[in-house]
PyMOL Python script that loads the backbone (N, CA, C, O; Angstrom):
from pymol import cmd

cmd.read_pdbstr("""\
ATOM      1  N   MET A   1       5.993   7.596  26.465  1.00  0.00           N
ATOM      2  CA  MET A   1       5.262   6.740  25.545  1.00  0.00           C
ATOM      3  C   MET A   1       5.686   7.080  24.110  1.00  0.00           C
ATOM      4  O   MET A   1       5.855   8.250  23.768  1.00  0.00           O
ATOM      5  N   VAL A   2       5.852   6.064  23.291  1.00  0.00           N
ATOM      6  CA  VAL A   2       6.265   6.231  21.902  1.00  0.00           C
ATOM      7  C   VAL A   2       5.034   6.513  21.049  1.00  0.00           C
ATOM      8  O   VAL A   2       4.026   5.814  21.154  1.00  0.00           O
ATOM      9  N   ASN A   3       5.119   7.548  20.196  1.00  0.00           N
ATOM     10  CA  ASN A   3       3.977   7.847  19.332  1.00  0.00           C
ATOM     11  C   ASN A   3       4.049   7.022  18.041  1.00  0.00           C
ATOM     12  O   ASN A   3       5.040   6.339  17.781  1.00  0.00           O
ATOM     13  N   VAL A   4       3.006   7.098  17.258  1.00  0.00           N
ATOM     14  CA  VAL A   4       2.890   6.285  16.041  1.00  0.00           C
ATOM     15  C   VAL A   4       4.017   6.595  15.063  1.00  0.00           C
ATOM     16  O   VAL A   4       4.601   5.674  14.491  1.00  0.00           O
ATOM     17  N   GLN A   5       4.333   7.867  14.859  1.00  0.00           N
ATOM     18  CA  GLN A   5       5.382   8.227  13.907  1.00  0.00           C
ATOM     19  C   GLN A   5       6.731   7.648  14.326  1.00  0.00           C
ATOM     20  O   GLN A   5       7.500   7.192  13.480  1.00  0.00           O
ATOM     21  N   GLU A   6       7.019   7.662  15.612  1.00  0.00           N
ATOM     22  CA  GLU A   6       8.275   7.075  16.093  1.00  0.00           C
ATOM     23  C   GLU A   6       8.316   5.573  15.823  1.00  0.00           C
ATOM     24  O   GLU A   6       9.365   5.027  15.480  1.00  0.00           O
ATOM     25  N   LYS A   7       7.188   4.917  15.975  1.00  0.00           N
ATOM     26  CA  LYS A   7       7.118   3.482  15.682  1.00  0.00           C
ATOM     27  C   LYS A   7       7.323   3.227  14.194  1.00  0.00           C
ATOM     28  O   LYS A   7       8.040   2.302  13.814  1.00  0.00           O
ATOM     29  N   LEU A   8       6.698   4.040  13.353  1.00  0.00           N
ATOM     30  CA  LEU A   8       6.856   3.877  11.906  1.00  0.00           C
ATOM     31  C   LEU A   8       8.299   4.116  11.480  1.00  0.00           C
ATOM     32  O   LEU A   8       8.787   3.464  10.557  1.00  0.00           O
ATOM     33  N   ASN A   9       8.975   5.030  12.135  1.00  0.00           N
ATOM     34  CA  ASN A   9      10.370   5.316  11.802  1.00  0.00           C
ATOM     35  C   ASN A   9      11.296   4.145  12.115  1.00  0.00           C
ATOM     36  O   ASN A   9      12.402   4.079  11.578  1.00  0.00           O
ATOM     37  N   ARG A  10      10.872   3.234  12.960  1.00  0.00           N
ATOM     38  CA  ARG A  10      11.677   2.062  13.318  1.00  0.00           C
ATOM     39  C   ARG A  10      11.556   0.927  12.306  1.00  0.00           C
ATOM     40  O   ARG A  10      12.344  -0.018  12.337  1.00  0.00           O
ATOM     41  N   LEU A  11      10.592   1.012  11.425  1.00  0.00           N
ATOM     42  CA  LEU A  11      10.370  -0.061  10.454  1.00  0.00           C
ATOM     43  C   LEU A  11      11.516  -0.152   9.461  1.00  0.00           C
ATOM     44  O   LEU A  11      12.130   0.851   9.098  1.00  0.00           O
ATOM     45  N   ARG A  12      11.786  -1.350   9.040  1.00  0.00           N
ATOM     46  CA  ARG A  12      12.761  -1.603   7.986  1.00  0.00           C
ATOM     47  C   ARG A  12      12.062  -2.456   6.932  1.00  0.00           C
ATOM     48  O   ARG A  12      11.131  -3.202   7.234  1.00  0.00           O
ATOM     49  N   PHE A  13      12.530  -2.332   5.691  1.00  0.00           N
ATOM     50  CA  PHE A  13      11.910  -3.057   4.589  1.00  0.00           C
ATOM     51  C   PHE A  13      12.965  -3.822   3.807  1.00  0.00           C
ATOM     52  O   PHE A  13      14.052  -3.309   3.542  1.00  0.00           O
ATOM     53  N   LYS A  14      12.637  -5.042   3.443  1.00  0.00           N
ATOM     54  CA  LYS A  14      13.451  -5.800   2.501  1.00  0.00           C
ATOM     55  C   LYS A  14      12.675  -5.754   1.190  1.00  0.00           C
ATOM     56  O   LYS A  14      11.651  -6.420   1.036  1.00  0.00           O
ATOM     57  N   ILE A  15      13.170  -4.969   0.265  1.00  0.00           N
ATOM     58  CA  ILE A  15      12.437  -4.655  -0.962  1.00  0.00           C
ATOM     59  C   ILE A  15      12.563  -5.769  -1.998  1.00  0.00           C
ATOM     60  O   ILE A  15      13.656  -6.247  -2.304  1.00  0.00           O
ATOM     61  N   ASP A  16      11.416  -6.160  -2.520  1.00  0.00           N
ATOM     62  CA  ASP A  16      11.332  -7.118  -3.622  1.00  0.00           C
ATOM     63  C   ASP A  16      11.103  -6.315  -4.897  1.00  0.00           C
ATOM     64  O   ASP A  16      10.240  -5.438  -4.926  1.00  0.00           O
ATOM     65  N   LYS A  17      11.857  -6.601  -5.938  1.00  0.00           N
ATOM     66  CA  LYS A  17      11.662  -5.875  -7.201  1.00  0.00           C
ATOM     67  C   LYS A  17      10.285  -6.158  -7.809  1.00  0.00           C
ATOM     68  O   LYS A  17       9.775  -5.360  -8.595  1.00  0.00           O
ATOM     69  N   ASN A  18       9.689  -7.294  -7.441  1.00  0.00           N
ATOM     70  CA  ASN A  18       8.353  -7.653  -7.921  1.00  0.00           C
ATOM     71  C   ASN A  18       7.308  -7.163  -6.929  1.00  0.00           C
ATOM     72  O   ASN A  18       7.324  -7.546  -5.759  1.00  0.00           O
ATOM     73  N   SER A  19       6.412  -6.326  -7.392  1.00  0.00           N
ATOM     74  CA  SER A  19       5.372  -5.771  -6.528  1.00  0.00           C
ATOM     75  C   SER A  19       4.353  -6.831  -6.132  1.00  0.00           C
ATOM     76  O   SER A  19       3.989  -7.686  -6.940  1.00  0.00           O
ATOM     77  N   HIS A  20       3.901  -6.771  -4.905  1.00  0.00           N
ATOM     78  CA  HIS A  20       2.844  -7.668  -4.424  1.00  0.00           C
ATOM     79  C   HIS A  20       1.467  -7.004  -4.556  1.00  0.00           C
ATOM     80  O   HIS A  20       0.452  -7.558  -4.133  1.00  0.00           O
ATOM     81  N   ILE A  21       1.457  -5.811  -5.150  1.00  0.00           N
ATOM     82  CA  ILE A  21       0.223  -5.059  -5.383  1.00  0.00           C
ATOM     83  C   ILE A  21       0.130  -4.758  -6.874  1.00  0.00           C
ATOM     84  O   ILE A  21       1.106  -4.332  -7.491  1.00  0.00           O
ATOM     85  N   SER A  22      -1.041  -4.980  -7.444  1.00  0.00           N
ATOM     86  CA  SER A  22      -1.270  -4.569  -8.833  1.00  0.00           C
ATOM     87  C   SER A  22      -2.641  -3.913  -8.920  1.00  0.00           C
ATOM     88  O   SER A  22      -3.536  -4.190  -8.122  1.00  0.00           O
ATOM     89  N   ILE A  23      -2.780  -3.044  -9.901  1.00  0.00           N
ATOM     90  CA  ILE A  23      -4.023  -2.293 -10.077  1.00  0.00           C
ATOM     91  C   ILE A  23      -4.572  -2.562 -11.468  1.00  0.00           C
ATOM     92  O   ILE A  23      -3.862  -2.429 -12.464  1.00  0.00           O
ATOM     93  N   ASP A  24      -5.845  -2.941 -11.527  1.00  0.00           N
ATOM     94  CA  ASP A  24      -6.542  -3.105 -12.802  1.00  0.00           C
ATOM     95  C   ASP A  24      -7.039  -1.721 -13.205  1.00  0.00           C
ATOM     96  O   ASP A  24      -8.065  -1.253 -12.710  1.00  0.00           O
ATOM     97  N   LYS A  25      -6.313  -1.077 -14.098  1.00  0.00           N
ATOM     98  CA  LYS A  25      -6.613   0.308 -14.487  1.00  0.00           C
ATOM     99  C   LYS A  25      -8.004   0.447 -15.102  1.00  0.00           C
ATOM    100  O   LYS A  25      -8.641   1.491 -14.961  1.00  0.00           O
ATOM    101  N   SER A  26      -8.483  -0.604 -15.786  1.00  0.00           N
ATOM    102  CA  SER A  26      -9.808  -0.522 -16.411  1.00  0.00           C
ATOM    103  C   SER A  26     -10.917  -0.436 -15.365  1.00  0.00           C
ATOM    104  O   SER A  26     -11.957   0.172 -15.617  1.00  0.00           O
ATOM    105  N   LYS A  27     -10.707  -1.034 -14.205  1.00  0.00           N
ATOM    106  CA  LYS A  27     -11.672  -0.927 -13.108  1.00  0.00           C
ATOM    107  C   LYS A  27     -11.448   0.354 -12.315  1.00  0.00           C
ATOM    108  O   LYS A  27     -12.401   0.994 -11.871  1.00  0.00           O
ATOM    109  N   CYS A  28     -10.201   0.716 -12.144  1.00  0.00           N
ATOM    110  CA  CYS A  28      -9.830   1.869 -11.324  1.00  0.00           C
ATOM    111  C   CYS A  28     -10.422   3.177 -11.857  1.00  0.00           C
ATOM    112  O   CYS A  28     -10.826   4.033 -11.070  1.00  0.00           O
ATOM    113  N   VAL A  29     -10.478   3.339 -13.155  1.00  0.00           N
ATOM    114  CA  VAL A  29     -10.976   4.595 -13.733  1.00  0.00           C
ATOM    115  C   VAL A  29     -12.455   4.832 -13.426  1.00  0.00           C
ATOM    116  O   VAL A  29     -12.933   5.961 -13.527  1.00  0.00           O
ATOM    117  N   LYS A  30     -13.180   3.781 -13.053  1.00  0.00           N
ATOM    118  CA  LYS A  30     -14.603   3.910 -12.728  1.00  0.00           C
ATOM    119  C   LYS A  30     -14.842   4.384 -11.296  1.00  0.00           C
ATOM    120  O   LYS A  30     -15.968   4.726 -10.932  1.00  0.00           O
ATOM    121  N   CYS A  31     -13.790   4.403 -10.489  1.00  0.00           N
ATOM    122  CA  CYS A  31     -13.912   4.732  -9.070  1.00  0.00           C
ATOM    123  C   CYS A  31     -14.141   6.223  -8.860  1.00  0.00           C
ATOM    124  O   CYS A  31     -13.471   7.058  -9.468  1.00  0.00           O
ATOM    125  N   GLN A  32     -15.082   6.541  -8.004  1.00  0.00           N
ATOM    126  CA  GLN A  32     -15.376   7.932  -7.660  1.00  0.00           C
ATOM    127  C   GLN A  32     -14.717   8.346  -6.345  1.00  0.00           C
ATOM    128  O   GLN A  32     -14.317   9.499  -6.190  1.00  0.00           O
ATOM    129  N   SER A  33     -14.604   7.424  -5.411  1.00  0.00           N
ATOM    130  CA  SER A  33     -14.142   7.786  -4.062  1.00  0.00           C
ATOM    131  C   SER A  33     -12.625   7.858  -3.923  1.00  0.00           C
ATOM    132  O   SER A  33     -12.115   8.646  -3.128  1.00  0.00           O
ATOM    133  N   ARG A  34     -11.906   7.049  -4.683  1.00  0.00           N
ATOM    134  CA  ARG A  34     -10.442   6.987  -4.569  1.00  0.00           C
ATOM    135  C   ARG A  34     -10.017   6.760  -3.114  1.00  0.00           C
ATOM    136  O   ARG A  34      -9.093   7.405  -2.617  1.00  0.00           O
ATOM    137  N   ALA A  35     -10.699   5.844  -2.452  1.00  0.00           N
ATOM    138  CA  ALA A  35     -10.462   5.580  -1.027  1.00  0.00           C
ATOM    139  C   ALA A  35      -9.012   5.220  -0.732  1.00  0.00           C
ATOM    140  O   ALA A  35      -8.489   5.588   0.321  1.00  0.00           O
ATOM    141  N   CYS A  36      -8.361   4.516  -1.631  1.00  0.00           N
ATOM    142  CA  CYS A  36      -6.973   4.100  -1.388  1.00  0.00           C
ATOM    143  C   CYS A  36      -6.049   5.298  -1.172  1.00  0.00           C
ATOM    144  O   CYS A  36      -5.071   5.208  -0.430  1.00  0.00           O
ATOM    145  N   LEU A  37      -6.361   6.415  -1.821  1.00  0.00           N
ATOM    146  CA  LEU A  37      -5.541   7.626  -1.665  1.00  0.00           C
ATOM    147  C   LEU A  37      -5.564   8.148  -0.240  1.00  0.00           C
ATOM    148  O   LEU A  37      -4.581   8.718   0.233  1.00  0.00           O
ATOM    149  N   PHE A  38      -6.666   7.958   0.434  1.00  0.00           N
ATOM    150  CA  PHE A  38      -6.859   8.529   1.764  1.00  0.00           C
ATOM    151  C   PHE A  38      -6.680   7.518   2.894  1.00  0.00           C
ATOM    152  O   PHE A  38      -6.361   7.895   4.021  1.00  0.00           O
ATOM    153  N   LEU A  39      -6.885   6.234   2.596  1.00  0.00           N
ATOM    154  CA  LEU A  39      -6.894   5.230   3.655  1.00  0.00           C
ATOM    155  C   LEU A  39      -5.587   4.468   3.830  1.00  0.00           C
ATOM    156  O   LEU A  39      -5.356   3.905   4.899  1.00  0.00           O
ATOM    157  N   CYS A  40      -4.741   4.431   2.837  1.00  0.00           N
ATOM    158  CA  CYS A  40      -3.461   3.729   2.974  1.00  0.00           C
ATOM    159  C   CYS A  40      -2.646   4.417   4.070  1.00  0.00           C
ATOM    160  O   CYS A  40      -2.283   5.583   3.920  1.00  0.00           O
ATOM    161  N   PRO A  41      -2.350   3.713   5.175  1.00  0.00           N
ATOM    162  CA  PRO A  41      -1.632   4.362   6.275  1.00  0.00           C
ATOM    163  C   PRO A  41      -0.208   4.767   5.916  1.00  0.00           C
ATOM    164  O   PRO A  41       0.370   5.635   6.570  1.00  0.00           O
ATOM    165  N   ALA A  42       0.360   4.153   4.894  1.00  0.00           N
ATOM    166  CA  ALA A  42       1.713   4.502   4.469  1.00  0.00           C
ATOM    167  C   ALA A  42       1.708   5.567   3.373  1.00  0.00           C
ATOM    168  O   ALA A  42       2.769   6.052   2.980  1.00  0.00           O
ATOM    169  N   GLY A  43       0.523   5.935   2.875  1.00  0.00           N
ATOM    170  CA  GLY A  43       0.416   6.967   1.840  1.00  0.00           C
ATOM    171  C   GLY A  43       1.100   6.592   0.540  1.00  0.00           C
ATOM    172  O   GLY A  43       1.781   7.418  -0.068  1.00  0.00           O
ATOM    173  N   LEU A  44       0.923   5.350   0.111  1.00  0.00           N
ATOM    174  CA  LEU A  44       1.645   4.847  -1.054  1.00  0.00           C
ATOM    175  C   LEU A  44       0.925   5.015  -2.385  1.00  0.00           C
ATOM    176  O   LEU A  44       1.449   4.619  -3.426  1.00  0.00           O
ATOM    177  N   PHE A  45      -0.262   5.595  -2.363  1.00  0.00           N
ATOM    178  CA  PHE A  45      -1.015   5.786  -3.598  1.00  0.00           C
ATOM    179  C   PHE A  45      -1.007   7.258  -3.978  1.00  0.00           C
ATOM    180  O   PHE A  45      -1.088   8.137  -3.120  1.00  0.00           O
ATOM    181  N   LEU A  46      -0.908   7.510  -5.279  1.00  0.00           N
ATOM    182  CA  LEU A  46      -0.808   8.873  -5.787  1.00  0.00           C
ATOM    183  C   LEU A  46      -1.627   8.989  -7.069  1.00  0.00           C
ATOM    184  O   LEU A  46      -1.580   8.107  -7.927  1.00  0.00           O
ATOM    185  N   LEU A  47      -2.366  10.066  -7.190  1.00  0.00           N
ATOM    186  CA  LEU A  47      -3.160  10.324  -8.389  1.00  0.00           C
ATOM    187  C   LEU A  47      -2.474  11.421  -9.192  1.00  0.00           C
ATOM    188  O   LEU A  47      -2.327  12.547  -8.718  1.00  0.00           O
ATOM    189  N   LEU A  48      -2.057  11.089 -10.404  1.00  0.00           N
ATOM    190  CA  LEU A  48      -1.415  12.050 -11.298  1.00  0.00           C
ATOM    191  C   LEU A  48      -2.160  12.069 -12.622  1.00  0.00           C
ATOM    192  O   LEU A  48      -2.244  11.056 -13.316  1.00  0.00           O
ATOM    193  N   GLU A  49      -2.696  13.226 -12.961  1.00  0.00           N
ATOM    194  CA  GLU A  49      -3.427  13.391 -14.223  1.00  0.00           C
ATOM    195  C   GLU A  49      -4.460  12.281 -14.417  1.00  0.00           C
ATOM    196  O   GLU A  49      -4.521  11.651 -15.473  1.00  0.00           O
ATOM    197  N   ALA A  50      -5.260  12.055 -13.393  1.00  0.00           N
ATOM    198  CA  ALA A  50      -6.368  11.091 -13.386  1.00  0.00           C
ATOM    199  C   ALA A  50      -5.920   9.633 -13.451  1.00  0.00           C
ATOM    200  O   ALA A  50      -6.750   8.751 -13.672  1.00  0.00           O
ATOM    201  N   GLU A  51      -4.635   9.360 -13.265  1.00  0.00           N
ATOM    202  CA  GLU A  51      -4.152   7.981 -13.248  1.00  0.00           C
ATOM    203  C   GLU A  51      -3.574   7.663 -11.872  1.00  0.00           C
ATOM    204  O   GLU A  51      -2.828   8.457 -11.298  1.00  0.00           O
ATOM    205  N   LEU A  52      -3.932   6.487 -11.353  1.00  0.00           N
ATOM    206  CA  LEU A  52      -3.488   6.067 -10.031  1.00  0.00           C
ATOM    207  C   LEU A  52      -2.164   5.313 -10.125  1.00  0.00           C
ATOM    208  O   LEU A  52      -1.993   4.417 -10.952  1.00  0.00           O
ATOM    209  N   PHE A  53      -1.238   5.700  -9.256  1.00  0.00           N
ATOM    210  CA  PHE A  53       0.054   5.036  -9.162  1.00  0.00           C
ATOM    211  C   PHE A  53       0.254   4.567  -7.725  1.00  0.00           C
ATOM    212  O   PHE A  53      -0.328   5.126  -6.796  1.00  0.00           O
ATOM    213  N   HIS A  54       1.069   3.549  -7.551  1.00  0.00           N
ATOM    214  CA  HIS A  54       1.374   3.069  -6.200  1.00  0.00           C
ATOM    215  C   HIS A  54       2.846   2.698  -6.101  1.00  0.00           C
ATOM    216  O   HIS A  54       3.511   2.427  -7.101  1.00  0.00           O
ATOM    217  N   ASN A  55       3.333   2.694  -4.871  1.00  0.00           N
ATOM    218  CA  ASN A  55       4.699   2.298  -4.576  1.00  0.00           C
ATOM    219  C   ASN A  55       4.622   1.184  -3.538  1.00  0.00           C
ATOM    220  O   ASN A  55       4.215   1.432  -2.403  1.00  0.00           O
ATOM    221  N   HIS A  56       4.995  -0.006  -3.895  1.00  0.00           N
ATOM    222  CA  HIS A  56       4.883  -1.144  -2.972  1.00  0.00           C
ATOM    223  C   HIS A  56       6.009  -1.181  -1.940  1.00  0.00           C
ATOM    224  O   HIS A  56       5.935  -1.942  -0.975  1.00  0.00           O
ATOM    225  N   GLU A  57       7.038  -0.376  -2.128  1.00  0.00           N
ATOM    226  CA  GLU A  57       8.246  -0.490  -1.312  1.00  0.00           C
ATOM    227  C   GLU A  57       8.068  -0.086   0.149  1.00  0.00           C
ATOM    228  O   GLU A  57       8.858  -0.511   0.992  1.00  0.00           O
ATOM    229  N   GLY A  58       7.074   0.705   0.474  1.00  0.00           N
ATOM    230  CA  GLY A  58       6.851   1.096   1.862  1.00  0.00           C
ATOM    231  C   GLY A  58       5.589   0.491   2.452  1.00  0.00           C
ATOM    232  O   GLY A  58       5.089   0.962   3.473  1.00  0.00           O
ATOM    233  N   CYS A  59       5.076  -0.547   1.812  1.00  0.00           N
ATOM    234  CA  CYS A  59       3.805  -1.150   2.228  1.00  0.00           C
ATOM    235  C   CYS A  59       3.900  -1.751   3.624  1.00  0.00           C
ATOM    236  O   CYS A  59       4.846  -2.473   3.940  1.00  0.00           O
ATOM    237  N   LEU A  60       2.905  -1.444   4.456  1.00  0.00           N
ATOM    238  CA  LEU A  60       2.835  -1.979   5.815  1.00  0.00           C
ATOM    239  C   LEU A  60       2.141  -3.342   5.869  1.00  0.00           C
ATOM    240  O   LEU A  60       2.025  -3.945   6.937  1.00  0.00           O
ATOM    241  N   GLU A  61       1.684  -3.819   4.717  1.00  0.00           N
ATOM    242  CA  GLU A  61       1.057  -5.141   4.574  1.00  0.00           C
ATOM    243  C   GLU A  61      -0.229  -5.288   5.372  1.00  0.00           C
ATOM    244  O   GLU A  61      -0.523  -6.364   5.894  1.00  0.00           O
ATOM    245  N   CYS A  62      -0.991  -4.212   5.465  1.00  0.00           N
ATOM    246  CA  CYS A  62      -2.243  -4.249   6.230  1.00  0.00           C
ATOM    247  C   CYS A  62      -3.442  -4.647   5.368  1.00  0.00           C
ATOM    248  O   CYS A  62      -4.447  -5.126   5.894  1.00  0.00           O
ATOM    249  N   GLY A  63      -3.347  -4.453   4.050  1.00  0.00           N
ATOM    250  CA  GLY A  63      -4.445  -4.803   3.153  1.00  0.00           C
ATOM    251  C   GLY A  63      -5.551  -3.768   3.075  1.00  0.00           C
ATOM    252  O   GLY A  63      -6.592  -4.027   2.471  1.00  0.00           O
ATOM    253  N   THR A  64      -5.348  -2.600   3.673  1.00  0.00           N
ATOM    254  CA  THR A  64      -6.381  -1.562   3.662  1.00  0.00           C
ATOM    255  C   THR A  64      -6.763  -1.161   2.244  1.00  0.00           C
ATOM    256  O   THR A  64      -7.942  -0.953   1.960  1.00  0.00           O
ATOM    257  N   CYS A  65      -5.798  -1.049   1.360  1.00  0.00           N
ATOM    258  CA  CYS A  65      -6.091  -0.662  -0.024  1.00  0.00           C
ATOM    259  C   CYS A  65      -7.019  -1.685  -0.680  1.00  0.00           C
ATOM    260  O   CYS A  65      -7.977  -1.320  -1.360  1.00  0.00           O
ATOM    261  N   TYR A  66      -6.729  -2.944  -0.472  1.00  0.00           N
ATOM    262  CA  TYR A  66      -7.520  -4.031  -1.047  1.00  0.00           C
ATOM    263  C   TYR A  66      -8.951  -4.021  -0.508  1.00  0.00           C
ATOM    264  O   TYR A  66      -9.915  -4.139  -1.265  1.00  0.00           O
ATOM    265  N   ILE A  67      -9.069  -3.879   0.793  1.00  0.00           N
ATOM    266  CA  ILE A  67     -10.383  -3.900   1.442  1.00  0.00           C
ATOM    267  C   ILE A  67     -11.214  -2.681   1.064  1.00  0.00           C
ATOM    268  O   ILE A  67     -12.427  -2.792   0.882  1.00  0.00           O
ATOM    269  N   SER A  68     -10.576  -1.523   0.944  1.00  0.00           N
ATOM    270  CA  SER A  68     -11.309  -0.277   0.710  1.00  0.00           C
ATOM    271  C   SER A  68     -11.664  -0.031  -0.752  1.00  0.00           C
ATOM    272  O   SER A  68     -12.461   0.861  -1.045  1.00  0.00           O
ATOM    273  N   CYS A  69     -11.096  -0.794  -1.670  1.00  0.00           N
ATOM    274  CA  CYS A  69     -11.327  -0.546  -3.099  1.00  0.00           C
ATOM    275  C   CYS A  69     -12.724  -1.022  -3.509  1.00  0.00           C
ATOM    276  O   CYS A  69     -12.979  -2.222  -3.614  1.00  0.00           O
ATOM    277  N   GLU A  70     -13.607  -0.075  -3.736  1.00  0.00           N
ATOM    278  CA  GLU A  70     -14.997  -0.412  -4.077  1.00  0.00           C
ATOM    279  C   GLU A  70     -15.131  -1.034  -5.464  1.00  0.00           C
ATOM    280  O   GLU A  70     -16.123  -1.709  -5.737  1.00  0.00           O
ATOM    281  N   GLN A  71     -14.164  -0.822  -6.334  1.00  0.00           N
ATOM    282  CA  GLN A  71     -14.203  -1.390  -7.684  1.00  0.00           C
ATOM    283  C   GLN A  71     -13.490  -2.743  -7.770  1.00  0.00           C
ATOM    284  O   GLN A  71     -13.489  -3.384  -8.821  1.00  0.00           O
ATOM    285  N   LYS A  72     -12.890  -3.169  -6.669  1.00  0.00           N
ATOM    286  CA  LYS A  72     -12.099  -4.412  -6.639  1.00  0.00           C
ATOM    287  C   LYS A  72     -11.000  -4.373  -7.703  1.00  0.00           C
ATOM    288  O   LYS A  72     -10.711  -5.374  -8.358  1.00  0.00           O
ATOM    289  N   ALA A  73     -10.396  -3.195  -7.856  1.00  0.00           N
ATOM    290  CA  ALA A  73      -9.349  -2.987  -8.854  1.00  0.00           C
ATOM    291  C   ALA A  73      -7.959  -3.317  -8.326  1.00  0.00           C
ATOM    292  O   ALA A  73      -7.012  -3.451  -9.100  1.00  0.00           O
ATOM    293  N   ILE A  74      -7.838  -3.446  -7.008  1.00  0.00           N
ATOM    294  CA  ILE A  74      -6.529  -3.699  -6.411  1.00  0.00           C
ATOM    295  C   ILE A  74      -6.378  -5.178  -6.094  1.00  0.00           C
ATOM    296  O   ILE A  74      -7.191  -5.763  -5.379  1.00  0.00           O
ATOM    297  N   ASN A  75      -5.330  -5.765  -6.635  1.00  0.00           N
ATOM    298  CA  ASN A  75      -4.974  -7.143  -6.327  1.00  0.00           C
ATOM    299  C   ASN A  75      -3.814  -7.066  -5.341  1.00  0.00           C
ATOM    300  O   ASN A  75      -2.742  -6.562  -5.676  1.00  0.00           O
ATOM    301  N   TRP A  76      -4.023  -7.558  -4.145  1.00  0.00           N
ATOM    302  CA  TRP A  76      -3.033  -7.456  -3.075  1.00  0.00           C
ATOM    303  C   TRP A  76      -2.728  -8.827  -2.512  1.00  0.00           C
ATOM    304  O   TRP A  76      -3.637  -9.608  -2.230  1.00  0.00           O
ATOM    305  N   ASN A  77      -1.460  -9.115  -2.350  1.00  0.00           N
ATOM    306  CA  ASN A  77      -0.992 -10.348  -1.715  1.00  0.00           C
ATOM    307  C   ASN A  77       0.127  -9.976  -0.756  1.00  0.00           C
ATOM    308  O   ASN A  77       0.677  -8.877  -0.837  1.00  0.00           O
ATOM    309  N   TYR A  78       0.461 -10.870   0.141  1.00  0.00           N
ATOM    310  CA  TYR A  78       1.649 -10.639   0.954  1.00  0.00           C
ATOM    311  C   TYR A  78       2.873 -10.744   0.052  1.00  0.00           C
ATOM    312  O   TYR A  78       2.845 -11.476  -0.937  1.00  0.00           O
ATOM    313  N   PRO A  79       3.944 -10.026   0.374  1.00  0.00           N
ATOM    314  CA  PRO A  79       5.178 -10.162  -0.408  1.00  0.00           C
ATOM    315  C   PRO A  79       5.719 -11.590  -0.315  1.00  0.00           C
ATOM    316  O   PRO A  79       5.367 -12.348   0.589  1.00  0.00           O
ATOM    317  N   ARG A  80       6.571 -11.932  -1.259  1.00  0.00           N
ATOM    318  CA  ARG A  80       7.214 -13.247  -1.228  1.00  0.00           C
ATOM    319  C   ARG A  80       7.989 -13.406   0.078  1.00  0.00           C
ATOM    320  O   ARG A  80       8.397 -12.422   0.695  1.00  0.00           O
ATOM    321  N   GLY A  81       8.184 -14.647   0.487  1.00  0.00           N
ATOM    322  CA  GLY A  81       8.915 -14.934   1.717  1.00  0.00           C
ATOM    323  C   GLY A  81      10.271 -14.247   1.764  1.00  0.00           C
ATOM    324  O   GLY A  81      11.026 -14.266   0.792  1.00  0.00           O
ATOM    325  N   GLY A  82      10.565 -13.646   2.898  1.00  0.00           N
ATOM    326  CA  GLY A  82      11.842 -12.961   3.075  1.00  0.00           C
ATOM    327  C   GLY A  82      11.820 -11.503   2.669  1.00  0.00           C
ATOM    328  O   GLY A  82      12.803 -10.792   2.872  1.00  0.00           O
ATOM    329  N   PHE A  83      10.710 -11.042   2.095  1.00  0.00           N
ATOM    330  CA  PHE A  83      10.602  -9.654   1.643  1.00  0.00           C
ATOM    331  C   PHE A  83       9.480  -8.947   2.392  1.00  0.00           C
ATOM    332  O   PHE A  83       8.614  -9.584   2.992  1.00  0.00           O
ATOM    333  N   GLY A  84       9.512  -7.638   2.345  1.00  0.00           N
ATOM    334  CA  GLY A  84       8.448  -6.832   2.933  1.00  0.00           C
ATOM    335  C   GLY A  84       8.891  -6.102   4.179  1.00  0.00           C
ATOM    336  O   GLY A  84      10.080  -5.868   4.398  1.00  0.00           O
ATOM    337  N   VAL A  85       7.915  -5.747   4.988  1.00  0.00           N
ATOM    338  CA  VAL A  85       8.164  -4.948   6.186  1.00  0.00           C
ATOM    339  C   VAL A  85       8.745  -5.821   7.303  1.00  0.00           C
ATOM    340  O   VAL A  85       8.372  -6.983   7.469  1.00  0.00           O
ATOM    341  N   CYS A  86       9.661  -5.229   8.057  1.00  0.00           N
ATOM    342  CA  CYS A  86      10.265  -5.894   9.217  1.00  0.00           C
ATOM    343  C   CYS A  86       9.925  -5.062  10.441  1.00  0.00           C
ATOM    344  O   CYS A  86      10.466  -3.971  10.623  1.00  0.00           O
ATOM    345  N   PHE A  87       9.036  -5.568  11.276  1.00  0.00           N
ATOM    346  CA  PHE A  87       8.629  -4.853  12.484  1.00  0.00           C
ATOM    347  C   PHE A  87       9.646  -5.112  13.588  1.00  0.00           C
ATOM    348  O   PHE A  87      10.102  -6.238  13.783  1.00  0.00           O
ATOM    349  N   ARG A  88       9.993  -4.044  14.306  1.00  0.00           N
ATOM    350  CA  ARG A  88      10.925  -4.157  15.432  1.00  0.00           C
ATOM    351  C   ARG A  88      10.231  -3.676  16.692  1.00  0.00           C
ATOM    352  O   ARG A  88       9.507  -2.681  16.666  1.00  0.00           O
ATOM    353  N   GLN A  89      10.448  -4.370  17.780  1.00  0.00           N
ATOM    354  CA  GLN A  89       9.810  -4.007  19.045  1.00  0.00           C
ATOM    355  C   GLN A  89      10.622  -3.002  19.841  1.00  0.00           C
ATOM    356  O   GLN A  89      10.057  -2.290  20.672  1.00  0.00           O
ATOM    357  N   SER A  90      11.917  -2.919  19.621  1.00  0.00           N
ATOM    358  CA  SER A  90      12.736  -1.989  20.411  1.00  0.00           C
ATOM    359  C   SER A  90      13.501  -1.037  19.532  1.00  0.00           C
ATOM    360  O   SER A  90      14.238  -0.189  20.034  1.00  0.00           O
TER     361      SER A  90
END
""", "prot")
cmd.dss("prot")
cmd.show_as("cartoon", "prot")
cmd.util.cbc("prot")
cmd.orient("prot")
């Protein structure tokens, strides 16, 4: 049986220079839980010196960051057509 990490290693990404995720920093600074840091399955959020950063290039397009943000500071959309994660079955 294939484990989760092996499945993730099979993913390929077509990177768009334009991010499909944006963060409203004025709302983000009010957040106490920082749920996106812990819930993003790809681990794409990072807190440096009290400022939140993200990397859209490895996004699994699940929307967990958007759903979990209690301040509604994350604006998330699917990447433009032809870009984003490419799931492979074999």
